[in-house]
C-alpha positions as CSV (number, residue, x, y, z in Angstrom):
1,M,0.0,0.0,0.0
2,K,1.5,3.6,-1.1
3,A,2.0,6.1,1.7
4,G,-0.7,8.2,0.1
5,S,-3.3,5.7,0.2
6,L,-2.5,4.6,3.5
7,A,-2.9,8.3,4.8
8,L,-6.1,8.7,3.1
9,T,-7.5,5.5,5.0
10,V,-6.5,6.7,8.1
11,L,-7.9,10.1,7.5
12,L,-11.5,8.5,6.3
13,C,-11.5,6.1,9.3
14,A,-10.7,8.8,11.6
15,S,-13.6,11.1,10.2
16,A,-16.2,8.3,10.4
17,F,-15.4,8.0,14.0
18,G,-15.5,11.6,14.5
19,H,-18.6,12.3,12.9
20,G,-21.0,9.6,14.5
21,I,-20.9,7.3,11.6
22,G,-20.3,4.3,13.8
23,P,-23.5,1.9,13.4
24,A,-21.2,-0.6,11.4
25,F,-18.7,-0.7,14.2
26,T,-21.4,-1.3,17.2
27,A,-23.3,-4.4,17.9
28,E,-26.7,-3.2,17.7
29,F,-29.6,-5.3,16.5
30,C,-33.5,-5.2,16.0
31,V,-34.6,-8.2,17.7
32,E,-38.1,-9.6,16.6
33,L,-40.3,-10.7,19.2
34,T,-41.9,-14.2,19.3
35,A,-45.7,-14.8,19.3
36,A,-45.1,-15.6,22.9
37,E,-43.9,-12.1,23.7
38,F,-46.0,-9.9,21.7
39,N,-48.8,-12.1,19.5
40,H,-49.3,-9.3,16.7
41,R,-48.4,-9.6,13.1
42,A,-49.7,-8.1,9.9
43,E,-49.6,-9.4,6.3
44,R,-50.2,-7.3,3.1
45,R,-49.7,-7.5,-0.4
46,G,-47.9,-5.3,-3.0
47,D,-48.0,-5.5,-6.7
48,D,-46.5,-3.9,-9.8
49,N,-46.7,-4.2,-13.6
50,A,-45.0,-3.0,-16.6
51,C,-44.8,-3.5,-20.5
52,A,-42.6,-6.6,-21.6
53,G,-41.8,-7.5,-18.0
54,P,-38.8,-5.6,-16.9
55,D,-36.7,-7.8,-14.3
56,N,-37.5,-5.5,-11.4
57,I,-41.4,-5.5,-11.0
58,T,-41.2,-8.7,-8.7
59,A,-38.7,-6.9,-6.6
60,V,-40.8,-3.6,-6.7
61,A,-44.0,-5.9,-5.9
62,K,-42.0,-7.4,-2.6
63,N,-40.8,-4.0,-1.6
64,R,-44.3,-2.6,-1.5
65,A,-45.7,-5.6,0.5
66,R,-42.7,-5.3,3.1
67,V,-43.2,-1.7,3.5
68,S,-47.0,-2.1,3.7
69,A,-46.6,-4.8,6.2
70,I,-44.6,-2.7,8.3
71,N,-46.8,0.1,8.3
72,A,-49.8,-2.0,9.5
73,I,-48.0,-3.2,12.4
74,A,-46.1,0.3,13.3
75,S,-49.0,1.4,15.7
76,Q,-49.3,-1.7,17.8
77,C,-45.7,-2.0,17.9
78,L,-45.2,1.8,19.3
79,G,-48.1,1.5,21.6
80,N,-48.2,-2.0,23.2
81,V,-44.6,-3.4,23.4
82,T,-43.6,-2.9,27.3
83,A,-40.0,-2.4,28.7
84,N,-40.5,-5.7,30.2
85,V,-41.2,-7.5,27.0
86,A,-38.2,-5.4,25.3
87,R,-35.8,-6.5,28.2
88,Q,-36.8,-10.1,27.8
89,A,-36.4,-10.1,24.0
90,C,-33.0,-8.8,24.2
91,A,-31.9,-11.2,27.1
92,R,-33.0,-14.1,25.1
93,A,-30.5,-12.8,22.2
94,G,-28.0,-12.5,24.8
95,L,-28.1,-8.6,24.5
96,A,-29.4,-5.8,26.5
97,A,-32.4,-3.2,25.6
98,D,-31.3,0.0,24.0
99,I,-33.2,2.8,25.4
100,S,-30.8,5.6,24.5
101,A,-32.2,8.5,23.1
102,N,-29.6,8.3,20.2
103,T,-31.3,7.8,16.8
104,S,-28.1,7.6,14.6
105,W,-29.3,4.3,12.9
106,A,-32.8,5.7,12.1
107,D,-32.1,5.9,8.4
108,A,-30.2,2.4,8.3
109,P,-31.6,0.2,11.3
110,P,-29.3,-2.2,12.8
111,A,-29.2,-5.8,11.5
112,P,-32.2,-8.1,12.2
113,K,-32.1,-11.2,14.5
114,P,-33.4,-13.5,13.1
115,S,-32.7,-12.3,9.7
116,A,-35.3,-10.7,7.8
117,D,-36.0,-9.1,4.3
118,K,-36.5,-5.6,5.5
119,V,-36.2,-3.8,8.9
120,R,-37.2,-0.5,9.6
121,Y,-36.6,1.8,12.7
122,L,-40.1,2.9,14.2
123,G,-39.2,5.2,16.9
124,T,-39.7,5.1,20.7
125,G,-42.8,3.8,21.9
126,S,-45.4,5.6,24.0
127,G,-47.5,4.9,27.0
128,S,-46.9,1.5,28.5
129,A,-43.9,1.4,25.7
130,A,-42.2,4.8,26.5
131,G,-38.6,4.4,26.2
132,V,-38.3,1.3,24.0
133,N,-36.6,1.8,20.7
134,L,-38.7,-0.1,18.4
135,C,-38.0,-1.7,14.9
136,A,-40.3,-3.9,12.7
137,S,-39.2,-6.7,10.5
138,A,-40.6,-8.0,7.5
139,H,-40.4,-11.1,5.9
140,D,-41.7,-12.2,2.3
141,G,-44.3,-14.5,1.4
142,R,-45.5,-16.1,-1.6
143,S,-45.2,-14.0,-5.1
144,Q,-46.4,-14.8,-8.6
145,T,-46.1,-13.1,-11.8
146,R,-48.4,-13.4,-14.9
147,N,-48.3,-12.1,-18.6
148,V,-51.3,-10.9,-20.6
149,V,-51.5,-9.6,-24.0
150,D,-51.5,-5.7,-24.0
151,G,-52.2,-3.8,-27.0
152,H,-50.9,-0.6,-25.5
153,C,-47.3,-2.0,-24.9
154,P,-44.8,-1.7,-27.5
155,H,-44.3,-4.5,-30.2
156,D,-40.6,-4.1,-31.0
157,K,-39.2,-7.5,-29.8
158,G,-41.2,-9.7,-32.3
159,L,-43.3,-11.3,-29.8
160,M,-47.1,-10.2,-29.0
161,P,-47.2,-7.0,-26.8
162,H,-47.6,-8.3,-23.2
163,R,-47.8,-6.7,-19.8
164,T,-46.2,-8.7,-16.8
165,F,-48.0,-8.3,-13.4
166,A,-46.3,-9.2,-10.2
167,I,-48.0,-9.9,-6.7
168,A,-46.1,-10.4,-3.5
169,R,-47.1,-11.0,0.1
170,A,-45.3,-10.1,3.0
171,W,-45.8,-10.1,6.9
172,A,-44.4,-8.1,9.6
173,R,-43.7,-8.5,13.3
174,C,-42.6,-5.8,16.1
175,A,-38.7,-6.1,17.1
176,V,-36.9,-4.1,19.8
177,L,-33.6,-2.3,19.6
178,C,-31.0,-4.2,21.5
179,R,-27.2,-3.7,21.9
180,S,-24.2,-5.9,23.4
181,P,-24.4,-5.7,27.3
């Protein structure tokens, strides 16, 4: 490694630590609640369609389903997950509940435990959930695509003009923000 490259690497690392861009270096997780801890779950659908079926319509449909499921469960999480439930879930994962006011991970939530297809930080709970930092984790369900002939789609590929429809389902559960003890 050249001296200039080494100096730039050291400068970038120092800059990251100096500006609070450290979630990648901390052990923070969104620990999903089990049905025994909080028996609520939301399932939603997402869809998309396009002429000639671009590859990303299934991904768009899945993301819409995930976001919709998280939005559907958010108010239940924010109002009903107690501090005791949060401590119990974090202890189950060998972690401690994160009740700090630091929201540096709000735009990029910590890693999910167990793994999930999408995680979103929801905020700090209210009422009996006051002080608890909450997330929601979404999991993909089934998805399907179908093609139909559509005269409004361009006919430039030598095939009948068609439109591809994608429908996806996802379900979400509440999760709590936990950190290394």
